C-alpha positions as CSV (number, residue, x, y, z in Angstrom):
1,M,166.4,76.0,110.4
2,R,162.9,75.1,108.8
3,K,162.2,71.4,109.2
4,E,160.9,71.5,105.4
5,L,164.5,72.1,104.2
6,I,165.7,69.0,106.0
7,D,162.6,67.1,104.5
8,I,163.7,67.9,100.9
9,I,167.1,66.1,101.5
10,T,165.8,63.3,103.4
11,K,163.0,62.5,100.9
12,S,165.3,62.6,98.0
13,S,168.2,60.5,99.7
14,V,169.2,57.4,98.1
15,E,172.0,56.6,100.6
16,V,172.6,57.6,104.2
17,V,176.0,57.0,105.8
18,K,175.6,56.7,109.5
19,N,178.5,57.5,111.9
20,A,180.4,59.2,109.2
21,G,182.7,60.9,111.8
22,V,182.9,63.9,114.1
23,T,183.6,67.5,113.5
24,E,187.2,68.8,113.8
25,E,188.2,72.3,114.7
26,R,187.0,74.8,112.2
27,E,186.0,72.2,109.8
28,F,182.2,72.8,109.5
29,V,179.9,75.8,109.7
30,D,176.3,75.9,110.4
31,S,173.7,77.9,108.2
32,K,174.6,81.3,109.9
33,D,178.3,80.7,109.1
34,N,179.2,80.0,112.7
35,F,181.8,77.4,113.3
36,V,180.3,74.0,114.6
37,P,182.1,72.8,117.9
38,V,184.7,70.2,117.8
39,G,183.5,66.5,118.4
40,I,180.0,66.7,117.1
41,P,179.0,63.4,115.3
42,Y,177.5,63.7,111.9
43,H,176.2,61.5,109.2
44,I,176.0,62.1,105.2
45,H,173.0,62.1,102.9
46,Y,173.4,61.3,99.3
47,T,170.6,62.5,97.2
48,S,169.1,61.3,93.9
49,D,170.8,64.3,92.0
50,K,174.2,63.1,93.2
51,R,174.7,65.7,95.9
52,E,176.1,65.4,99.3
53,Y,174.7,66.8,102.5
54,Y,176.2,66.7,106.1
55,M,173.9,66.7,109.1
56,T,174.5,66.5,112.9
57,S,174.0,63.2,114.9
58,R,175.4,59.8,114.2
59,Q,172.2,59.0,112.4
60,H,169.1,61.0,111.2
61,E,167.2,62.4,114.1
62,S,164.4,64.7,114.4
63,N,166.7,67.5,115.7
64,S,169.5,67.0,113.2
65,I,170.7,70.3,111.3
66,L,172.6,70.8,108.2
67,I,176.2,71.8,108.5
68,F,178.7,72.7,105.7
69,K,182.3,72.0,105.2
70,K,184.3,75.3,105.3
71,G,185.8,76.2,102.0
72,K,183.2,74.6,100.0
73,P,180.9,77.6,98.8
74,S,178.8,75.1,96.6
75,D,177.4,73.8,99.8
76,F,175.9,77.3,100.6
77,I,174.6,77.7,97.1
78,R,172.8,74.5,97.5
79,Y,171.4,75.7,100.7
80,R,170.2,79.0,99.5
81,N,168.5,77.0,96.7
82,L,166.7,74.9,99.3
83,V,165.7,78.2,101.4
84,G,164.0,79.4,98.1
85,R,161.9,76.4,98.2
86,K,161.0,76.7,101.9
87,S,157.2,77.6,101.0
88,Q,157.1,74.5,98.7
89,T,154.1,72.3,99.3
90,Y,155.0,68.6,99.9
91,L,152.8,65.7,99.1
92,Q,152.4,62.7,101.3
93,E,151.6,59.0,99.9
94,T,147.9,58.4,100.5
95,R,146.5,54.9,99.3
96,L,142.7,54.7,98.9
97,S,140.2,52.1,98.2
98,P,136.9,52.3,96.2
99,S,133.8,53.3,98.1
100,E,130.5,51.6,97.7
101,L,129.6,54.8,95.9
102,D,132.4,54.2,93.6
103,Y,131.4,50.7,92.8
104,D,127.8,51.9,92.1
105,R,129.2,54.3,89.6
106,G,131.6,51.7,88.2
107,F,134.9,53.7,88.0
108,F,137.5,54.8,90.6
109,T,140.2,57.4,90.0
110,I,143.8,56.9,91.5
111,Y,146.0,59.9,91.7
112,F,149.9,59.8,91.3
113,A,152.9,62.2,91.9
114,K,156.6,62.1,91.5
115,Q,159.4,64.5,91.8
116,A,159.7,66.8,88.7
117,N,163.4,67.4,88.9
118,D,164.3,63.7,89.0
119,K,163.6,61.4,86.1
120,N,164.5,58.5,88.2
121,S,162.0,59.2,91.1
122,K,159.4,56.7,91.7
123,E,155.6,57.8,91.6
124,F,153.5,57.4,94.6
125,E,149.8,57.5,95.2
126,I,148.3,60.9,96.7
127,S,144.8,62.1,97.6
128,Q,142.5,64.1,95.4
129,K,143.0,67.1,97.5
130,D,146.8,66.8,97.0
131,F,146.3,66.3,93.2
132,N,144.5,69.6,93.1
133,K,147.2,71.4,94.9
134,K,149.6,73.8,93.0
135,T,153.2,72.7,93.3
136,S,156.0,73.0,90.8
137,F,158.1,70.3,92.7
138,Y,156.0,67.5,91.4
139,I,154.3,66.2,88.3
140,K,151.0,64.7,88.8
141,T,148.6,62.3,86.8
142,Q,145.4,60.4,87.4
143,I,144.1,57.1,86.1
144,R,140.4,56.4,85.9
145,L,139.9,52.6,86.4
146,K,136.9,50.6,85.5
147,I,135.9,48.4,88.7
148,T,132.6,46.6,87.9
149,G,131.3,45.0,84.6
150,E,132.3,42.0,82.6
151,R,135.9,40.8,83.8
152,D,137.7,40.5,80.5
153,L,136.4,44.0,79.4
154,V,137.4,45.6,82.6
155,R,140.9,44.1,82.6
156,D,141.4,45.2,78.8
157,Y,140.1,48.8,79.5
158,N,142.3,49.2,82.7
159,A,145.4,47.8,81.0
160,V,145.0,50.4,78.3
161,Q,144.6,53.2,80.8
162,I,147.6,52.2,82.9
163,L,149.9,51.8,79.8
164,T,148.7,55.2,78.4
165,A,149.4,56.8,81.8
166,S,152.8,55.2,82.1
167,K,153.8,56.5,78.7
168,K,152.8,60.2,79.3
169,F,154.0,60.1,83.0
170,R,157.3,58.1,82.5
171,G,156.1,56.0,85.4
172,T,156.0,52.3,85.9
173,F,152.9,51.7,87.9
174,N,154.1,48.3,89.0
175,T,151.9,48.1,92.0
176,L,148.7,48.8,90.0
177,Q,147.0,45.8,88.4
178,P,144.2,46.0,85.9
179,L,141.8,43.9,88.1
180,Q,143.0,45.3,91.5
181,F,139.7,46.7,92.7
182,Y,137.6,44.6,90.4
183,R,134.0,43.6,91.7
184,P,131.6,41.7,89.4
185,S,128.3,43.7,88.7
186,K,125.2,42.4,90.0
187,N,123.5,39.6,88.0
188,T,126.5,39.2,85.7
189,K,128.0,35.7,85.1
190,E,130.9,36.5,87.3
191,S,128.6,37.6,90.3
192,V,126.5,34.6,89.9
193,Q,129.6,32.3,90.1
194,D,130.9,34.2,93.1
195,R,127.5,33.8,94.9
196,L,127.4,30.1,94.1
197,K,131.0,29.7,95.6
198,N,130.1,31.6,98.7
199,Y,127.1,29.5,99.4
200,Q,128.2,26.1,98.1
201,Q,127.9,23.5,100.7
202,V,129.7,20.3,101.1
203,I,126.8,17.6,100.9
204,P,127.4,14.4,103.0
205,G,127.4,11.0,101.4
206,S,124.1,9.9,100.0
207,T,121.5,8.9,102.7
208,S,118.6,8.8,100.3
209,G,116.7,5.6,101.6
210,G,114.7,4.6,98.6
211,S,115.0,0.9,99.4
212,S,114.5,-0.9,96.1
213,G,113.2,-4.1,97.3
214,G,116.3,-5.7,98.6
215,S,116.4,-7.1,102.0
216,S,117.5,-4.5,104.7
217,G,119.3,-7.2,106.7
218,G,122.4,-8.6,105.2
219,G,124.7,-9.2,108.0
220,G,127.5,-7.1,106.5
221,Y,129.5,-7.4,110.0
């Protein structure tokens, strides 16, 4: 069985029951309709679309395979649907940060994807390359953030971009903040203040010795 089919289930799993049991005689079949031997441990995946899938091993492993309870044809229907998706492109989460070139330009674009067939799925960051891939399994969006300039203007601009995207995309973007990648532009009030903070030195107690005519001796011992 192709690994991609297992990935569909594991990535959409909301609960995994480990050590769910062991196979009994003629209880399960594999994808080729062969009976699974007696005594094989299995675990269960419950996916976001409220479906149940059995796999071999006490917990999920790289060599786990799908097995199906005999007499449940719906399991085979689900399997055939998965097989039909075997050429599907799967996107990986990729978190990026602005480059110096992005800061010179003043803008940075973040790309997001989420499963198209699950309204409760969470969005995740992807690369621009994955954003440009054709795939019907995901819906995608991009958010263009301002990352330099006056702080208040940048915050307000980015807040609008995030809110607009969340309404269209039906996402939350809870991990994205308006000033997350912000850097003050050169020679702005913010950049000057930052430089002053960076170079601020603690000045020791006054040692300016301008004696103003008083005696230097004083016996203060």
